[in-house]
VOPAGU-2260 file (C-alpha; in pm, 1 decimal, decimal comma):
REM VOPAGU-2260
SITE   aa  ch    i         X         Y         Z
SITE  MET   A    0       0,0       0,0       0,0
SITE  LEU   A    1     112,1     354,5     -81,1
SITE  ARG   A    2     -55,3     613,5     141,9
SITE  VAL   A    3     -63,1     961,5     -13,8
SITE  ALA   A    4    -199,9    1288,4     122,1
SITE  VAL   A    5    -319,2    1542,4    -132,8
SITE  VAL   A    6    -353,6    1886,5      24,7
SITE  GLY   A    7    -628,9    2076,4    -154,7
SITE  SER   A    8    -953,3    1948,7    -306,7
SITE  GLY   A    9    -986,3    2181,7    -604,7
SITE  PRO   A   10    -940,0    2061,3    -962,7
SITE  SER   A   11    -564,5    2021,4    -918,2
SITE  GLY   A   12    -604,1    1810,0    -604,9
SITE  CYS   A   13    -882,8    1598,4    -751,3
SITE  TYR   A   14    -693,2    1537,1   -1076,4
SITE  THR   A   15    -389,6    1437,3    -870,3
SITE  ALA   A   16    -595,6    1186,9    -672,2
SITE  GLN   A   17    -751,1    1058,3    -993,8
SITE  SER   A   18    -413,6     999,6   -1158,7
SITE  LEU   A   19    -282,7     824,9    -848,2
SITE  VAL   A   20    -561,4     567,1    -829,8
SITE  GLN   A   21    -570,3     520,9   -1207,1
SITE  LEU   A   22    -196,9     463,1   -1241,9
SITE  SER   A   23    -130,3     268,5    -921,0
SITE  PRO   A   24    -347,5      -5,7    -770,8
SITE  GLU   A   25    -146,5      37,2    -449,5
SITE  ALA   A   26    -232,5     404,4    -397,5
SITE  HIS   A   27    -473,4     505,3    -121,8
SITE  VAL   A   28    -532,3     879,2    -117,0
SITE  ASP   A   29    -657,2    1116,9     152,2
SITE  VAL   A   30    -761,0    1450,8       2,1
SITE  LEU   A   31    -726,2    1711,2     279,0
SITE  ASP   A   32    -882,8    2055,7     270,8
SITE  ARG   A   33    -891,6    2341,6     518,8
SITE  LEU   A   34   -1256,9    2397,0     429,4
SITE  PRO   A   35   -1535,9    2151,4     510,3
SITE  CYS   A   36   -1641,8    2161,4     144,5
SITE  PRO   A   37   -1455,6    2019,6    -157,0
SITE  TYR   A   38   -1395,8    2152,6    -511,4
SITE  GLY   A   39   -1192,1    2467,2    -437,2
SITE  LEU   A   40   -1240,1    2744,3    -691,2
SITE  VAL   A   41   -1505,1    2545,1    -877,6
SITE  ARG   A   42   -1728,1    2599,7    -573,0
SITE  TYR   A   43   -1590,1    2932,3    -454,5
SITE  GLY   A   44   -1450,6    3099,5    -766,3
SITE  VAL   A   45   -1673,0    3017,1   -1062,8
SITE  ALA   A   46   -1951,8    3272,3   -1106,5
SITE  PRO   A   47   -2289,3    3142,9    -982,1
SITE  ASP   A   48   -2454,4    3203,3   -1321,4
SITE  HIS   A   49   -2198,3    2982,0   -1498,4
SITE  GLU   A   50   -2381,3    2658,5   -1432,0
SITE  LYS   A   51   -2205,9    2462,0   -1705,5
SITE  ILE   A   52   -1861,7    2524,5   -1555,7
SITE  LYS   A   53   -1991,5    2464,1   -1203,1
SITE  SER   A   54   -2122,5    2126,5   -1321,0
SITE  LEU   A   55   -1757,1    2016,7   -1326,9
SITE  GLN   A   56   -1823,2    1940,5    -960,2
SITE  ASN   A   57   -1996,7    1623,5   -1079,2
SITE  ASN   A   58   -1671,4    1501,9   -1237,4
SITE  LEU   A   59   -1471,2    1589,7    -926,9
SITE  ARG   A   60   -1730,2    1414,6    -712,1
SITE  THR   A   61   -1662,8    1090,4    -899,9
SITE  VAL   A   62   -1295,5    1115,4    -803,0
SITE  LEU   A   63   -1368,6    1181,1    -435,8
SITE  GLU   A   64   -1614,3     890,9    -421,3
SITE  HIS   A   65   -1355,0     641,3    -548,5
SITE  GLU   A   66   -1309,7     348,4    -308,7
SITE  ARG   A   67    -940,3     432,8    -256,9
SITE  VAL   A   68    -992,8     808,5    -214,4
SITE  ARG   A   69   -1109,1     970,8     109,9
SITE  PHE   A   70   -1212,2    1334,1     154,5
SITE  LEU   A   71   -1109,7    1490,0     486,9
SITE  GLY   A   72   -1234,8    1847,8     513,2
SITE  GLY   A   73   -1172,1    2091,8     794,6
SITE  VAL   A   74    -805,2    1990,9     818,0
SITE  PRO   A   75    -577,1    2297,2     814,3
SITE  VAL   A   76    -216,1    2240,6     712,7
SITE  GLY   A   77      40,2    2475,3     860,8
SITE  PRO   A   78      78,3    2660,8    1192,3
SITE  ALA   A   79    -290,7    2630,9    1288,5
SITE  GLY   A   80    -315,1    2261,8    1207,5
SITE  VAL   A   81    -101,4    1975,1    1082,1
SITE  SER   A   82     255,5    2066,9     991,3
SITE  PRO   A   83     416,3    1944,4     668,1
SITE  ALA   A   84     667,1    1753,9     883,3
SITE  ARG   A   85     384,6    1571,6    1061,6
SITE  LEU   A   86     216,2    1488,8     730,0
SITE  ARG   A   87     538,5    1322,9     615,7
SITE  GLU   A   88     524,1    1108,7     928,4
SITE  LEU   A   89     165,1    1006,9     861,5
SITE  TYR   A   90     190,3     944,3     485,8
SITE  ASP   A   91     435,4     789,8     243,0
SITE  ALA   A   92     405,4    1097,7      21,9
SITE  VAL   A   93     234,7    1438,9      30,1
SITE  VAL   A   94     124,8    1640,4    -274,4
SITE  TYR   A   95      50,2    2008,8    -213,1
SITE  CYS   A   96    -220,9    2149,7    -440,3
SITE  VAL   A   97    -289,5    2466,4    -243,6
SITE  GLY   A   98    -336,3    2707,0    -535,8
SITE  ALA   A   99    -259,5    3078,4    -525,8
SITE  ALA   A  100    -436,2    3214,9    -220,7
SITE  THR   A  101    -395,1    3590,5    -253,5
SITE  ASP   A  102    -425,4    3869,3    -510,0
SITE  ARG   A  103    -164,1    4081,5    -673,1
SITE  ARG   A  104    -175,1    4441,2    -560,9
SITE  LEU   A  105    -156,0    4755,6    -769,5
SITE  GLY   A  106     100,9    4921,9    -544,1
SITE  ILE   A  107     -44,9    5270,5    -588,2
SITE  PRO   A  108    -154,6    5542,2    -341,5
SITE  GLY   A  109    -508,5    5506,1    -210,3
SITE  GLU   A  110    -533,4    5134,5    -281,5
SITE  ASP   A  111    -649,7    5062,8      73,4
SITE  LEU   A  112    -922,2    5327,8      86,7
SITE  PRO   A  113   -1265,1    5202,4     198,7
SITE  GLY   A  114   -1454,7    5103,7    -113,6
SITE  SER   A  115   -1146,2    4948,6    -275,2
SITE  TRP   A  116   -1119,8    4570,1    -273,8
SITE  SER   A  117    -966,8    4286,0    -463,7
SITE  ALA   A  118   -1199,3    4110,8    -704,7
SITE  THR   A  119   -1138,9    3790,3    -509,5
SITE  GLN   A  120   -1289,0    3945,2    -195,0
SITE  PHE   A  121   -1599,7    4034,1    -393,0
SITE  VAL   A  122   -1616,6    3689,3    -555,2
SITE  SER   A  123   -1574,7    3517,5    -217,6
SITE  TRP   A  124   -1866,5    3718,9     -80,5
SITE  TYR   A  125   -2113,1    3635,5    -355,3
SITE  SER   A  126   -1986,0    3274,3    -366,4
SITE  ALA   A  127   -2045,4    3222,1       9,7
SITE  HIS   A  128   -1686,2    3145,1     101,8
SITE  PRO   A  129   -1691,5    3096,5     481,0
SITE  ASP   A  130   -1397,9    3335,5     528,3
SITE  ALA   A  131   -1573,4    3614,8     337,6
SITE  VAL   A  132   -1720,2    3914,9     515,4
SITE  ASP   A  133   -1993,7    4148,8     399,4
SITE  ASP   A  134   -1808,7    4477,5     391,3
SITE  GLY   A  135   -2094,4    4662,5     224,8
SITE  PHE   A  136   -1937,9    4641,4    -120,7
SITE  LEU   A  137   -2229,3    4811,2    -293,3
SITE  ARG   A  138   -2321,8    5062,3     -23,7
SITE  GLY   A  139   -2366,4    5403,9    -184,3
SITE  ALA   A  140   -2206,2    5293,1    -512,0
SITE  ARG   A  141   -2347,5    5414,4    -842,2
SITE  SER   A  142   -2030,3    5385,3   -1048,3
SITE  ALA   A  143   -1772,1    5106,5   -1027,7
SITE  VAL   A  144   -1426,3    5061,6   -1175,9
SITE  VAL   A  145   -1296,4    4710,3   -1238,7
SITE  ILE   A  146    -921,4    4717,8   -1301,7
SITE  GLY   A  147    -822,2    4430,6   -1527,5
SITE  VAL   A  148    -940,0    4269,1   -1849,8
SITE  GLY   A  149    -938,5    3896,3   -1773,5
SITE  ASN   A  150   -1222,9    3653,3   -1712,3
SITE  VAL   A  151   -1246,9    3732,9   -1341,5
SITE  ALA   A  152   -1287,3    4100,5   -1430,2
SITE  VAL   A  153   -1564,6    4007,0   -1672,8
SITE  ASP   A  154   -1732,5    3794,1   -1404,3
SITE  VAL   A  155   -1744,7    4067,7   -1141,4
SITE  THR   A  156   -1856,0    4322,4   -1400,7
SITE  ARG   A  157   -2142,7    4094,5   -1502,0
SITE  MET   A  158   -2245,4    4033,4   -1140,7
SITE  LEU   A  159   -2260,9    4407,6   -1073,2
SITE  VAL   A  160   -2524,1    4463,4   -1341,8
SITE  ARG   A  161   -2719,2    4136,1   -1337,1
SITE  GLY   A  162   -3074,9    4161,3   -1211,1
SITE  ALA   A  163   -3201,7    3968,1    -910,8
SITE  ALA   A  164   -3445,6    3773,6   -1128,6
SITE  GLU   A  165   -3153,5    3631,7   -1326,8
SITE  LEU   A  166   -2963,3    3527,3   -1013,5
SITE  THR   A  167   -3248,4    3383,4    -806,2
SITE  GLY   A  168   -3206,3    3043,5    -971,3
SITE  THR   A  169   -2837,3    3023,3    -877,0
SITE  ASP   A  170   -2681,3    2899,4    -551,8
SITE  MET   A  171   -2577,1    3253,3    -449,4
SITE  PRO   A  172   -2623,9    3313,1     -74,8
SITE  GLN   A  173   -2940,6    3502,6       7,2
SITE  ALA   A  174   -2767,0    3801,4     168,1
SITE  ALA   A  175   -2554,1    3861,7    -142,0
SITE  LEU   A  176   -2856,2    3822,3    -368,9
SITE  ASP   A  177   -3051,7    4076,4    -162,8
SITE  ALA   A  178   -2760,1    4323,1    -167,0
SITE  LEU   A  179   -2714,1    4294,1    -543,7
SITE  ALA   A  180   -3089,3    4332,0    -595,8
SITE  ALA   A  181   -3087,3    4651,6    -391,4
SITE  GLY   A  182   -2769,4    4783,2    -556,6
SITE  ARG   A  183   -2771,5    5111,1    -746,3
SITE  VAL   A  184   -2467,0    5062,0    -970,3
SITE  THR   A  185   -2553,5    5188,4   -1319,1
SITE  ASP   A  186   -2206,7    5236,3   -1469,9
SITE  VAL   A  187   -1923,4    4983,3   -1463,9
SITE  HIS   A  188   -1588,8    5072,6   -1621,1
SITE  MET   A  189   -1366,0    4771,7   -1696,8
SITE  VAL   A  190   -1019,1    4910,3   -1763,0
SITE  GLY   A  191    -697,8    4763,3   -1905,4
SITE  ARG   A  192    -353,3    4920,7   -1929,4
SITE  ARG   A  193    -287,3    4758,8   -2268,2
SITE  GLY   A  194    -488,2    4720,8   -2587,9
SITE  PRO   A  195    -779,8    4499,3   -2691,0
SITE  SER   A  196    -557,7    4249,9   -2872,2
SITE  GLN   A  197    -376,2    4175,6   -2543,7
SITE  ALA   A  198    -681,0    4137,1   -2319,7
SITE  ARG   A  199    -698,8    3807,9   -2127,4
SITE  PHE   A  200   -1072,7    3743,4   -2135,3
SITE  THR   A  201   -1211,9    3466,1   -2352,1
SITE  THR   A  202   -1453,2    3549,2   -2631,8
SITE  LYS   A  203   -1735,2    3349,0   -2476,3
SITE  GLU   A  204   -1708,9    3547,4   -2153,4
SITE  LEU   A  205   -1680,8    3874,9   -2342,6
SITE  ARG   A  206   -1990,7    3809,9   -2553,8
SITE  GLU   A  207   -2198,6    3748,8   -2240,7
SITE  LEU   A  208   -2167,1    4116,4   -2153,2
SITE  GLY   A  209   -2354,9    4205,9   -2470,8
SITE  SER   A  210   -2649,0    3978,6   -2388,4
SITE  LEU   A  211   -2732,7    4117,8   -2043,3
SITE  PRO   A  212   -3086,8    4257,5   -2018,3
SITE  ASP   A  213   -3123,3    4636,6   -2019,0
SITE  THR   A  214   -2745,3    4681,9   -2030,4
SITE  ALA   A  215   -2546,8    4859,8   -2301,1
SITE  VAL   A  216   -2179,5    4788,9   -2373,5
SITE  VAL   A  217   -1987,8    5101,7   -2472,4
SITE  VAL   A  218   -1649,8    5090,4   -2647,1
SITE  ASP   A  219   -1455,9    5394,6   -2768,3
SITE  PRO   A  220   -1335,6    5337,7   -3128,8
SITE  ALA   A  221   -1050,5    5584,5   -3073,9
SITE  GLU   A  222    -906,8    5374,7   -2791,3
SITE  LEU   A  223    -929,2    5057,6   -2994,8
SITE  ALA   A  224    -754,7    5223,5   -3287,7
SITE  LEU   A  225    -444,6    5283,1   -3074,0
SITE  ASP   A  226    -378,1    4907,8   -3102,4
SITE  ALA   A  227    -213,0    4825,6   -3435,9
SITE  ALA   A  228    -332,4    4466,4   -3408,9
SITE  TYR   A  229    -686,9    4595,0   -3377,9
SITE  ARG   A  230    -659,7    4776,0   -3710,3
SITE  ASP   A  231    -530,3    4457,3   -3875,9
SITE  PRO   A  232    -613,8    4152,5   -3662,2
SITE  SER   A  233    -530,5    3896,5   -3932,2
SITE  GLY   A  234    -200,8    3807,8   -3764,8
SITE  LEU   A  235    -350,4    3748,9   -3421,6
SITE  PRO   A  236    -415,2    3403,3   -3273,4
SITE  ALA   A  237    -777,4    3300,3   -3322,9
SITE  PRO   A  238    -897,3    3375,7   -2964,5
SITE  GLN   A  239    -762,7    3731,5   -2970,6
SITE  ARG   A  240    -890,7    3784,0   -3323,9
SITE  ARG   A  241   -1241,0    3684,6   -3216,1
SITE  ASN   A  242   -1220,0    3924,3   -2919,7
SITE  VAL   A  243   -1128,9    4207,5   -3152,5
SITE  GLU   A  244   -1421,0    4125,0   -3379,1
SITE  VAL   A  245   -1665,2    4140,3   -3087,5
SITE  LEU   A  246   -1522,7    4472,0   -2967,2
SITE  ARG   A  247   -1537,7    4615,4   -3319,1
SITE  GLY   A  248   -1904,0    4523,2   -3342,5
SITE  TRP   A  249   -1980,8    4714,9   -3023,1
SITE  ALA   A  250   -1765,8    5015,2   -3119,7
SITE  GLU   A  251   -1917,7    5048,3   -3465,4
SITE  GLY   A  252   -2273,1    4948,7   -3379,2
SITE  PRO   A  253   -2560,4    5185,1   -3299,6
SITE  ALA   A  254   -2583,5    5338,8   -2954,1
SITE  ARG   A  255   -2823,8    5154,3   -2727,0
SITE  ASN   A  256   -3044,0    5305,6   -2459,0
SITE  ALA   A  257   -3034,5    5106,1   -2139,2
SITE  ALA   A  258   -3059,0    5146,1   -1762,3
SITE  ARG   A  259   -2702,7    5025,3   -1709,7
SITE  ARG   A  260   -2379,5    5071,8   -1902,5
SITE  ILE   A  261   -2061,1    4867,8   -1918,1
SITE  ARG   A  262   -1774,9    5076,8   -2052,4
SITE  LEU   A  263   -1471,9    4884,7   -2179,6
SITE  ARG   A  264   -1162,6    5104,6   -2161,7
SITE  PHE   A  265    -809,5    5040,0   -2288,3
SITE  PHE   A  266    -463,2    5195,5   -2266,1
SITE  LEU   A  267    -522,6    5337,3   -1918,1
SITE  ARG   A  268    -290,5    5259,7   -1626,5
SITE  PRO   A  269    -411,6    5326,1   -1269,9
SITE  VAL   A  270    -178,9    5557,3   -1078,7
SITE  GLU   A  271    -385,2    5660,2    -775,8
SITE  LEU   A  272    -717,4    5606,1    -601,5
SITE  LEU   A  273    -863,0    5938,4    -493,1
SITE  ALA   A  274   -1067,7    5988,4    -177,6
SITE  ASP   A  275   -1407,4    6150,6    -150,4
SITE  GLY   A  276   -1432,1    6209,9     221,1
SITE  ALA   A  277   -1341,8    5884,3     396,1
SITE  ARG   A  278   -1400,3    5657,3      94,3
SITE  VAL   A  279   -1276,2    5612,0    -258,2
SITE  GLY   A  280   -1434,2    5856,1    -499,9
SITE  ALA   A  281   -1236,8    5821,5    -822,7
SITE  VAL   A  282    -946,7    5648,3    -993,5
SITE  ARG   A  283    -674,7    5848,6   -1162,4
SITE  PHE   A  284    -533,4    5686,1   -1477,7
SITE  GLU   A  285    -241,8    5766,3   -1701,8
SITE  ARG   A  286    -299,4    5722,5   -2072,7
SITE  THR   A  287     -55,6    5465,4   -2213,0
SITE  ALA   A  288      68,6    5394,8   -2562,3
SITE  PRO   A  289     204,5    5074,5   -2718,6
SITE  ASP   A  290     581,8    5034,4   -2726,8
SITE  GLU   A  291     785,9    4823,5   -2966,7
SITE  HIS   A  292     815,3    4527,6   -2729,5
SITE  GLY   A  293     452,6    4434,7   -2672,8
SITE  GLY   A  294     418,5    4651,8   -2362,5
SITE  VAL   A  295     306,1    5006,0   -2299,1
SITE  THR   A  296     464,3    5331,6   -2188,9
SITE  GLY   A  297     314,0    5628,0   -2009,0
SITE  THR   A  298     224,2    5938,6   -2206,7
SITE  GLY   A  299     204,3    6190,4   -1922,2
SITE  ARG   A  300    -165,3    6248,4   -1992,9
SITE  TYR   A  301    -415,6    6168,0   -1719,0
SITE  GLU   A  302    -787,2    6127,8   -1664,3
SITE  GLU   A  303   -1009,7    6048,5   -1370,2
SITE  ILE   A  304   -1305,0    5811,2   -1357,5
SITE  GLY   A  305   -1547,9    5861,2   -1071,4
SITE  ALA   A  306   -1624,0    5546,2    -873,8
SITE  GLN   A  307   -1753,7    5462,1    -528,5
SITE  LEU   A  308   -1647,5    5098,5    -576,2
SITE  VAL   A  309   -1312,0    4978,2    -711,6
SITE  LEU   A  310   -1232,2    4612,4    -770,5
SITE  ARG   A  311    -881,6    4515,3    -875,0
SITE  SER   A  312    -849,6    4201,0   -1086,5
SITE  VAL   A  313    -484,6    4189,4   -1185,3
SITE  GLY   A  314    -396,7    3829,7   -1105,1
SITE  TYR   A  315    -341,6    3582,9    -822,7
SITE  ARG   A  316     -32,0    3501,2    -626,3
SITE  GLY   A  317      79,4    3200,7    -421,7
SITE  VAL   A  318     161,4    3243,6     -53,6
SITE  PRO   A  319     422,6    3060,6     156,8
SITE  LEU   A  320     313,1    2755,4     352,3
SITE  GLU   A  321     515,3    2729,7     671,7
SITE  GLY   A  322     741,3    2427,1     651,0
SITE  LEU   A  323     775,3    2431,9     271,7
SITE  PRO   A  324    1032,5    2616,8      59,4
SITE  PHE   A  325     898,7    2913,1    -137,0
SITE  ASP   A  326    1018,6    3124,2    -428,1
SITE  ALA   A  327     891,7    3473,8    -351,1
SITE  SER   A  328     969,0    3603,2    -700,3
SITE  SER   A  329     736,5    3354,9    -872,1
SITE  GLY   A  330     498,9    3282,6    -584,1
SITE  THR   A  331     558,4    2907,9    -624,9
SITE  VAL   A  332     726,3    2616,8    -448,0
SITE  PRO   A  333    1057,2    2523,7    -618,1
SITE  HIS   A  334    1026,9    2184,0    -784,0
SITE  LEU   A  335    1163,6    1944,1   -1042,3
SITE  ALA   A  336     881,1    1782,2   -1242,0
SITE  GLY   A  337     662,1    1820,4    -933,5
SITE  ARG   A  338     925,1    1703,4    -679,3
SITE  VAL   A  339     974,9    1969,5    -411,7
SITE  LEU   A  340    1328,1    2109,7    -400,4
SITE  ARG   A  341    1482,2    2217,0     -70,8
SITE  ASP   A  342    1796,0    2422,9    -130,3
SITE  GLY   A  343    1808,8    2277,7    -479,8
SITE  VAL   A  344    1787,7    1916,1    -361,0
SITE  VAL   A  345    1484,2    1690,1    -408,7
SITE  ALA   A  346    1291,9    1646,6     -82,5
SITE  PRO   A  347    1184,3    1279,8     -67,6
SITE  GLY   A  348     808,0    1231,9     -48,8
SITE  GLU   A  349     707,9    1597,1    -104,9
SITE  TYR   A  350     541,3    1710,2    -427,8
SITE  VAL   A  351     341,4    1998,0    -574,3
SITE  ALA   A  352      78,5    2034,8    -845,8
SITE  GLY   A  353    -141,0    2316,3    -976,1
SITE  TRP   A  354     -87,1    2687,9    -930,9
SITE  ILE   A  355     154,6    2650,8    -638,4
SITE  LYS   A  356     369,6    2449,1    -880,0
SITE  ARG   A  357     346,5    2648,4   -1202,6
SITE  GLY   A  358     193,5    2984,1   -1104,4
SITE  PRO   A  359    -164,4    3105,8   -1167,1
SITE  THR   A  360    -180,4    3024,1   -1536,8
SITE  GLY   A  361    -403,3    2820,9   -1763,8
SITE  VAL   A  362    -764,5    2708,4   -1737,3
SITE  ILE   A  363    -920,4    2436,4   -1521,6
SITE  GLY   A  364    -824,6    2167,4   -1770,8
SITE  THR   A  365    -458,3    2271,4   -1755,7
SITE  ASN   A  366    -444,4    2111,0   -1411,6
SITE  ARG   A  367    -493,1    1763,0   -1553,6
SITE  PRO   A  368    -157,2    1723,8   -1736,4
SITE  CYS   A  369      13,3    1920,3   -1457,9
SITE  ALA   A  370    -116,3    1669,4   -1201,4
SITE  LYS   A  371     -22,6    1373,6   -1419,1
SITE  GLU   A  372     338,1    1494,8   -1446,3
SITE  THR   A  373     362,3    1517,8   -1067,5
SITE  VAL   A  374     201,2    1178,6   -1014,6
SITE  THR   A  375     438,0    1023,2   -1268,6
SITE  SER   A  376     730,0    1155,5   -1063,3
SITE  LEU   A  377     575,8    1030,0    -739,1
SITE  LEU   A  378     511,8     680,3    -870,1
SITE  ALA   A  379     863,3     663,1   -1011,7
SITE  ASP   A  380     980,6     722,9    -653,8
SITE  ALA   A  381     730,9     479,3    -498,6
SITE  ALA   A  382     984,5     205,4    -425,0
SITE  VAL   A  383    1172,6     432,8    -184,7
SITE  LEU   A  384     864,8     608,0     -44,8
SITE  ALA   A  385     661,6     317,4      90,8
SITE  ARG   A  386     779,4     245,7     441,6
SITE  GLY   A  387     665,9      33,2     729,8
SITE  ASP   A  388     665,3     314,7     984,1
SITE  ALA   A  389     389,2     514,1     814,9
SITE  CYS   A  390      76,8     546,6    1027,6
SITE  ALA   A  391    -169,5     257,9     986,9
SITE  ASP   A  392    -453,9     507,6     950,4
SITE  PRO   A  393    -369,1     877,6     955,7
SITE  LEU   A  394    -728,8     962,4    1045,9
SITE  THR   A  395    -674,1     809,7    1389,8
SITE  ALA   A  396    -366,8    1026,8    1442,8
SITE  LEU   A  397    -550,4    1340,8    1327,1
SITE  ARG   A  398    -831,5    1278,8    1573,3
SITE  ALA   A  399    -580,3    1214,8    1851,5
SITE  ALA   A  400    -434,6    1558,4    1776,1
SITE  GLY   A  401    -775,9    1719,1    1829,7
SITE  ILE   A  402    -871,5    1752,9    1463,0
SITE  GLU   A  403   -1213,4    1616,4    1371,7
SITE  PRO   A  404   -1223,7    1602,9     991,1
SITE  VAL   A  405   -1542,6    1645,0     790,9
SITE  GLU   A  406   -1565,9    1319,7     600,4
SITE  TRP   A  407   -1767,3    1257,7     283,4
SITE  ALA   A  408   -2085,8    1188,2     478,1
SITE  GLY   A  409   -2045,9    1529,5     644,5
SITE  TRP   A  410   -2011,4    1700,1     307,6
SITE  ARG   A  411   -2323,3    1522,2     179,1
SITE  ALA   A  412   -2505,7    1649,0     487,7
SITE  ILE   A  413   -2397,6    2003,9     395,1
SITE  GLU   A  414   -2537,2    1948,8      45,5
SITE  ARG   A  415   -2868,9    1835,9     189,4
SITE  ALA   A  416   -2883,8    2139,3     418,1
SITE  GLU   A  417   -2820,6    2371,6     124,7
SITE  ALA   A  418   -3097,5    2205,1     -74,6
SITE  GLU   A  419   -3336,1    2243,4     219,8
SITE  LEU   A  420   -3239,5    2608,9     260,3
SITE  GLY   A  421   -3315,7    2667,0    -107,0
SITE  VAL   A  422   -3661,2    2511,2     -72,9
SITE  SER   A  423   -3736,3    2727,7     232,4
SITE  LEU   A  424   -3646,1    3040,6      33,3
SITE  GLY   A  425   -3840,4    2939,8    -276,8
SITE  ARG   A  426   -3517,9    2892,8    -469,4
SITE  SER   A  427   -3304,3    2599,5    -579,3
SITE  VAL   A  428   -2989,9    2507,6    -383,8
SITE  VAL   A  429   -2862,1    2801,8    -175,2
SITE  LYS   A  430   -2515,0    2794,4     -21,9
SITE  LEU   A  431   -2458,5    2810,4     350,3
SITE  PRO   A  432   -2247,9    3124,6     396,7
SITE  ASP   A  433   -2044,2    3076,2     716,5
SITE  TRP   A  434   -1835,2    2833,8     916,9
SITE  ALA   A  435   -2095,0    2783,5    1189,9
SITE  SER   A  436   -2376,5    2679,3     955,7
SITE  LEU   A  437   -2147,6    2454,5     749,4
SITE  LEU   A  438   -2007,9    2270,3    1051,1
SITE  THR   A  439   -2348,9    2239,9    1214,0
SITE  ALA   A  440   -2482,7    2082,3     896,2
SITE  ALA   A  441   -2183,6    1848,4     868,3
SITE  ARG   A  442   -2238,0    1721,0    1221,5
SITE  THR   A  443   -2589,1    1603,5    1134,4
SITE  ALA   A  444   -2429,9    1326,2     927,0
SITE  GLY   A  445   -2362,7    1129,5    1241,2
SITE  SER   A  446   -2686,0    1208,1    1421,6
């Protein structure tokens, strides 16, 4: 038997567990997660109105229900829980799939003004992440600025203007649904420092903005024309070329009267968030221009966009896990084909997969080959990893240390509670929004 702990139950962790049991009949896998719920960003990062992507949970469920895979939620790894050193005592091998847990910052004056948040904080709130807090995101906001032009930026922009009727059928927590329904945001500016041909959103996500009820998408043809690739997109890769075509249609199409407006802006770099009293009131941008190396340079010309809500969406970043090496420049754990490197030397029995291995790049499916590479390395090492002194059942040792994991039956109890909550509210499934309600529901599994 080869006992393996996989830390993290998002796509990367589940694909790692899947590869292990598919490629080795000896592998028995415990998938550990700090949260009592599995699926990582598929549960807490995918927009609630993207039901097709969220349905990936059904595929991940199949992995976690495998006879040689065990889900153990509510198990923190690090200073507040089980140390990496202790995990190595309990398991023959440990694979860390802990993602990229924080956001990149802008590093500009005013970034911490009230009313300024990372997009991830906003997403966590409307996705019912138990660590999220309701900081009154929409309070008093009529205009919002979303800094960034990737898919997360598109998601939060869409959520800001979606009507309550369109979101009632989702699993969004009731408090977030009520706040969005009562919101008064009528203008959302999604702003990128580079041109349309370099935007990171996918065409499918982009097109969704144009299909929102009573919402007009506004694009300035003059800004688009600053991008040489926009004027002649024939040399662009197909995804970027399709983006340009969609943007051109909006820029050249007739003006549309609507209650809400989404304004897509390009070649503007944020330089300062300006206060209005005690809160953010505007964002100051410098106009940029393309350089000869695919980047942009400042022009010394500035403009201000009024906003009572600012959401930055400029990328994720990995954070150190105490007890593991960490490369601060890349936000990743040093590795060789998934094998953790300590001072340049392979650390026996320690592995990484997903964003903490390669950085926050790719789509959900990118995690599958990434996980397989790591598992291939692990299984190549299996002969020297399996040892007689590994714990007979790590769950016993975890309980002895005062940790009471949420097993699969506990998670299914949470699912039932969320279904019952939805029925009581006249909706479908509605997520439980906090630690107390999740753990209370999980405990009913044994009652």
